[in-house]
matplotlib code that plots the C-alpha trace (Angstrom):
import matplotlib.pyplot as plt

x = [39.2, 40.6, 38.8, 35.6, 33.1, 31.9, 28.5, 28.0, 28.9, 26.2, 23.7, 25.1, 25.4, 21.7, 20.6, 22.9, 21.6, 18.0, 18.9, 20.8, 17.9, 15.5, 17.9, 18.3, 14.5, 14.1, 16.5, 14.4, 11.2, 12.8, 14.0, 10.4, 8.9, 7.5, 7.9, 9.9, 9.1, 5.4, 5.6, 7.5, 5.1, 2.2, 4.2, 4.5, 1.0, -0.3, 1.3, 0.3, -2.9, -5.6, -3.2, -3.4, -7.2, -7.0, -7.6, -4.9, -6.0, -3.0, -0.6, -2.2, -1.8, 1.9, 2.5, 0.5, 2.7, 5.9, 5.1, 6.0, 9.0, 10.4, 10.3, 11.5, 14.2, 15.3, 15.4, 17.7, 19.8, 20.2, 21.4, 23.8, 25.3, 26.0, 27.6, 24.6, 22.4, 18.8, 17.0, 14.4, 12.5, 9.6, 9.1, 9.6, 7.1, 4.6, 4.9, 4.7, 1.7, 0.0, 0.3, -1.0, -4.0, -4.5, -4.7, -6.8, -9.3, -9.7, -9.0, -11.7, -10.0, -10.4, -8.8, -6.2, -4.9, -5.6, -3.7, -0.5, -0.7, -1.0, 1.8, 4.2, 3.3, 4.1, 7.5, 8.2, 7.3, 9.5, 12.4, 11.8, 11.8, 15.2, 16.7, 17.1, 19.3, 21.2, 21.8, 22.9, 25.3, 26.7, 27.1, 27.8, 28.8, 25.9, 25.4, 22.3, 21.3, 20.7, 18.8, 16.6, 15.6, 14.4, 12.7, 10.7, 9.0, 8.7, 6.8, 4.6, 3.3, 3.1, 1.0, -1.2, -1.7, -2.4, -4.6, -6.9, -6.8, -7.3, -8.7, -10.2, -11.7, -14.8, -12.6, -9.7, -7.5, -7.6, -7.7, -10.4, -10.4, -9.5, -11.9, -12.4, -10.9, -7.6, -7.1, -4.3, -6.7, -8.2, -11.2, -9.3, -6.5, -9.1, -10.8, -7.6, -6.4, -9.8, -10.6, -7.1, -6.3, -3.2, -3.0, -1.0, 1.6, 3.4, 4.0, 5.4, 7.7, 9.0, 9.6, 11.5, 13.7, 14.6, 15.3, 17.5, 19.4, 19.9, 21.1, 23.5, 25.0, 24.7, 25.0, 27.9, 25.6, 25.3, 29.0, 29.6, 27.1, 28.8, 32.3, 31.3, 29.9, 33.0, 35.6, 34.4, 37.9, 39.1, 35.9, 36.4, 40.0, 38.7, 36.4, 33.1, 30.6, 30.5, 28.0, 25.6, 25.7, 25.1, 22.0, 20.8, 21.3, 19.1, 16.5, 16.3, 16.2, 13.4, 11.5, 11.5, 10.2, 7.6, 6.5, 6.2, 3.9, 1.7, 1.6, 0.6, -1.8, -3.7, -3.2, -4.2, -5.3, -7.1, -6.4, -3.7, -3.8, -2.9, -0.3, 1.5, 4.7, 4.6, 6.7, 8.0, 10.9, 12.8, 11.7, 13.2, 16.6, 16.2, 15.2, 18.2, 20.6, 19.4, 19.4, 23.0, 21.8, 21.3, 17.9, 17.2, 18.3, 15.9, 13.1, 13.6, 14.1, 10.9, 9.0, 10.4, 9.4, 5.9, 5.6, 6.5, 4.1, 1.2, 2.0, 2.8, -0.9, -1.7, 1.6, 0.5, -3.0, -2.1, 1.4, 0.7, 3.8, 3.7, 3.7, 6.5, 8.8, 8.6, 10.0, 12.7, 13.6, 13.6, 15.9, 18.3, 18.3, 19.1, 21.9, 23.5, 22.9, 24.6, 27.5, 27.9, 31.7, 31.9, 30.0, 32.1, 35.2, 33.8, 33.1, 36.6, 38.2, 36.2, 37.2, 40.8, 40.9, 39.3, 41.9, 44.7, 43.2, 42.9, 46.4, 47.8, 46.0, 47.5]
y = [45.7, 49.2, 49.2, 47.9, 50.7, 50.8, 51.8, 48.4, 46.7, 48.6, 47.2, 43.7, 43.0, 43.6, 41.5, 38.7, 39.0, 38.5, 35.6, 33.9, 34.4, 32.8, 30.0, 29.1, 29.4, 27.0, 24.5, 24.7, 24.0, 21.0, 19.6, 20.0, 18.3, 21.4, 22.6, 25.9, 26.8, 26.5, 28.4, 31.3, 31.4, 31.8, 34.4, 36.7, 35.8, 36.9, 40.3, 40.9, 38.9, 40.6, 43.2, 41.5, 41.8, 45.5, 45.0, 47.0, 46.3, 44.0, 46.5, 49.1, 46.9, 46.3, 50.1, 50.5, 48.0, 49.5, 53.2, 53.1, 50.8, 53.4, 56.1, 54.0, 52.5, 56.1, 57.0, 54.1, 54.6, 58.3, 57.7, 54.9, 57.2, 59.8, 57.2, 56.6, 53.5, 54.6, 51.8, 54.3, 54.4, 52.6, 55.1, 58.1, 56.7, 56.0, 59.4, 61.2, 59.2, 59.9, 63.7, 63.3, 61.3, 63.8, 66.7, 64.7, 63.8, 67.1, 70.0, 71.3, 72.8, 72.4, 69.4, 71.4, 72.8, 69.9, 67.2, 69.2, 70.4, 66.8, 65.6, 68.4, 67.9, 64.2, 65.1, 67.7, 65.3, 62.5, 65.0, 66.1, 62.5, 62.1, 65.2, 63.3, 60.5, 62.9, 65.3, 62.5, 61.2, 64.6, 65.9, 62.8, 60.2, 57.9, 55.4, 56.1, 52.4, 52.2, 55.4, 54.8, 51.3, 52.7, 55.6, 53.1, 51.8, 55.3, 56.3, 53.2, 53.9, 57.7, 57.3, 54.8, 57.2, 60.3, 58.5, 57.3, 60.7, 63.0, 61.0, 57.8, 55.5, 53.3, 50.4, 50.3, 48.9, 52.0, 55.7, 57.9, 57.8, 60.8, 62.9, 62.0, 65.4, 64.5, 61.3, 60.8, 58.6, 60.1, 58.9, 59.0, 56.7, 54.3, 54.2, 53.8, 50.9, 49.2, 49.7, 49.4, 51.6, 53.0, 56.8, 60.0, 58.7, 57.1, 60.6, 61.8, 58.8, 59.4, 63.1, 62.0, 59.7, 62.6, 65.0, 62.6, 61.7, 65.4, 66.2, 63.3, 63.5, 67.1, 69.4, 70.6, 69.9, 66.3, 66.0, 67.4, 64.9, 62.0, 63.3, 63.6, 60.0, 58.6, 60.4, 62.8, 63.8, 64.6, 66.5, 68.5, 69.3, 70.5, 73.0, 71.1, 71.4, 67.7, 67.9, 70.0, 67.6, 64.6, 66.2, 67.3, 63.8, 62.2, 65.0, 64.3, 60.6, 61.1, 63.4, 60.7, 58.2, 60.7, 61.0, 57.2, 57.5, 60.0, 57.8, 54.8, 56.1, 58.8, 57.1, 53.5, 52.7, 56.1, 55.6, 54.5, 50.8, 50.9, 48.7, 47.9, 49.1, 49.3, 46.6, 49.0, 50.1, 46.7, 46.2, 49.6, 48.3, 45.3, 47.6, 49.9, 47.0, 45.5, 48.9, 49.5, 52.7, 54.4, 56.2, 54.6, 51.2, 51.7, 52.4, 49.2, 47.0, 48.4, 47.5, 44.0, 43.6, 45.0, 42.4, 39.5, 40.8, 40.9, 37.7, 35.4, 34.8, 33.3, 31.3, 29.8, 28.9, 27.5, 26.1, 24.9, 26.7, 28.4, 32.2, 32.1, 30.9, 34.4, 35.8, 33.2, 34.2, 37.9, 37.1, 35.2, 38.1, 40.5, 38.3, 38.3, 42.1, 42.7, 40.5, 42.7, 42.9, 39.1, 39.1, 42.0, 39.9, 36.9, 39.0, 40.5, 37.1, 35.7, 38.7, 38.4, 34.6, 35.2, 37.9, 35.5, 32.7, 35.0, 36.3, 32.8, 31.7, 34.7]
z = [-76.5, -77.2, -80.5, -79.0, -78.5, -75.0, -76.3, -77.9, -74.6, -72.8, -75.4, -75.5, -71.8, -70.9, -73.9, -72.9, -69.3, -70.5, -72.8, -70.1, -67.7, -70.1, -70.8, -67.2, -66.8, -69.7, -68.0, -64.8, -66.8, -68.6, -65.2, -63.9, -67.0, -68.7, -72.3, -72.2, -75.8, -75.3, -71.9, -73.5, -76.4, -74.0, -71.9, -75.0, -76.2, -72.8, -73.2, -76.8, -77.0, -79.1, -80.7, -84.1, -84.0, -82.9, -79.2, -77.4, -73.8, -73.1, -74.5, -72.3, -69.2, -70.1, -70.3, -67.0, -65.2, -66.7, -65.7, -62.0, -62.8, -65.1, -62.4, -59.5, -61.8, -62.7, -59.0, -58.2, -61.3, -60.7, -57.1, -58.4, -61.0, -58.3, -55.9, -53.7, -53.1, -52.7, -50.9, -49.8, -53.1, -51.5, -48.7, -51.0, -53.5, -50.7, -49.1, -52.4, -53.4, -50.0, -50.6, -54.1, -52.8, -49.9, -52.4, -54.8, -52.1, -50.3, -52.7, -55.1, -58.1, -61.9, -63.4, -65.3, -62.0, -59.6, -61.4, -61.9, -58.3, -57.0, -59.2, -58.2, -54.5, -54.8, -56.3, -53.7, -50.8, -52.3, -52.5, -48.9, -47.9, -49.7, -47.9, -44.6, -45.7, -48.0, -45.1, -42.7, -45.4, -46.2, -42.7, -40.6, -43.1, -42.0, -44.7, -46.8, -47.0, -43.2, -43.1, -46.1, -45.0, -41.6, -43.4, -45.5, -42.4, -41.0, -44.1, -43.9, -40.4, -40.8, -44.0, -42.3, -39.2, -41.2, -43.7, -41.0, -39.3, -42.3, -45.2, -43.7, -46.3, -46.2, -44.9, -42.4, -45.2, -47.4, -47.5, -49.0, -52.8, -54.9, -56.8, -60.5, -61.4, -59.7, -61.6, -64.2, -66.2, -69.3, -71.4, -74.7, -73.4, -72.0, -75.3, -77.4, -75.2, -75.0, -71.3, -69.9, -66.9, -68.7, -67.9, -68.4, -66.0, -68.9, -70.4, -67.1, -67.0, -70.6, -69.8, -66.7, -68.8, -71.1, -68.2, -66.3, -69.4, -70.2, -66.6, -66.4, -69.9, -71.1, -68.1, -65.9, -62.9, -63.9, -64.3, -60.8, -59.3, -61.0, -60.1, -56.4, -56.5, -58.2, -56.0, -53.3, -52.1, -55.6, -56.3, -53.1, -54.1, -57.5, -55.7, -56.0, -53.1, -52.1, -49.3, -51.4, -54.3, -52.1, -50.7, -54.2, -55.6, -52.9, -53.4, -57.1, -56.6, -54.0, -56.4, -59.1, -56.6, -55.5, -59.1, -59.3, -56.3, -58.1, -61.3, -59.3, -56.6, -58.6, -61.9, -61.0, -57.4, -56.7, -53.0, -50.6, -49.5, -45.8, -44.1, -47.3, -48.9, -52.7, -54.4, -57.0, -54.8, -54.8, -58.4, -59.3, -58.1, -60.4, -63.3, -62.7, -62.6, -65.8, -67.5, -66.3, -64.6, -68.0, -68.4, -71.8, -70.4, -67.5, -70.0, -71.9, -68.9, -67.4, -70.5, -70.3, -66.7, -67.6, -70.4, -68.1, -65.5, -67.9, -69.7, -66.8, -66.0, -69.4, -69.3, -66.0, -67.3, -70.7, -70.2, -66.6, -65.4, -62.0, -62.1, -59.6, -62.3, -63.9, -60.7, -60.8, -64.3, -63.3, -60.4, -62.7, -65.2, -62.5, -61.2, -64.7, -65.0, -61.6, -62.8, -65.8, -65.2, -65.4, -68.7, -70.0, -69.2, -71.0, -74.1, -74.1, -73.7, -76.6, -78.8, -77.9, -78.6, -82.0, -82.8, -81.8, -83.9, -86.9, -86.5, -86.2, -89.4, -91.2]

ax = plt.figure().add_subplot(projection="3d")
ax.plot(x, y, z, "-o")
ax.set_aspect("equal")
plt.show()
């Protein structure tokens, strides 16, 4: 184990988690009388159908589904890496998206100014929504899980109230749509991906991956944040500002979630659906777990989830397998990803047994 590079383990464990998830899914299909090989073939065909003939619409849809997951996964992963559990991604995303839609629907500015303004406002509002649990955690040691769960529903009803008051839509179930000049969609991306709604949000997500990786791995600030999360008392003894770092961690996590709101609401829906919390918050937790809270891991796990999201429809139609089975497979994958310490121990035991066997043969 001493010679085994930890970097390899961080690659092996997510791959094993995915393989075990698909294996258990195959067993479930066999028990229910379905052909797992045929089902999985159609799952991947559903995601990549048309690519060989030059139609990139499905690929675009996969990227579209992955974009908010990358950002919500980064939000959860950043909080995890700094010792916090950000259950409030949903509310932060919704509130950030609301502000982006509000600006996009009411402000008249050129596109080059309006789009960045809406995106930055979404990030800022997500960060502001993250200050409250961070402050309560830092000052009064109130657990962030309790606060963020309550704030999700606070965001839900506040957004519904202000949407109906300020930017009412044509129906009671949605807000006013944004102006075309505020959308993250671009004509050239729609053309490249054959009509898909994929948009510039993917570039924002990729930039966020690089920025989060750089902060956590290459800066003294990131080291402080991780140190405070790992051992607050030791960090305080070392002269670090523990309370400040807790608040900043939640603000950054909230800002990433707010950016996810911008990518989703002004990049895809173009309005706020009322009375509904976005599902990308809980999904972001799953993405972060599978990615082992590493920015690059979050990127790849998001793409996997996007692939399954796009492909499950064709799998259901052609292989006669219920779409819900994909959710079961995802749940099993996350279970194995969360049990990464158990998998790590299995790998170490196998390596040690092999070493003993080799030494005994010698």
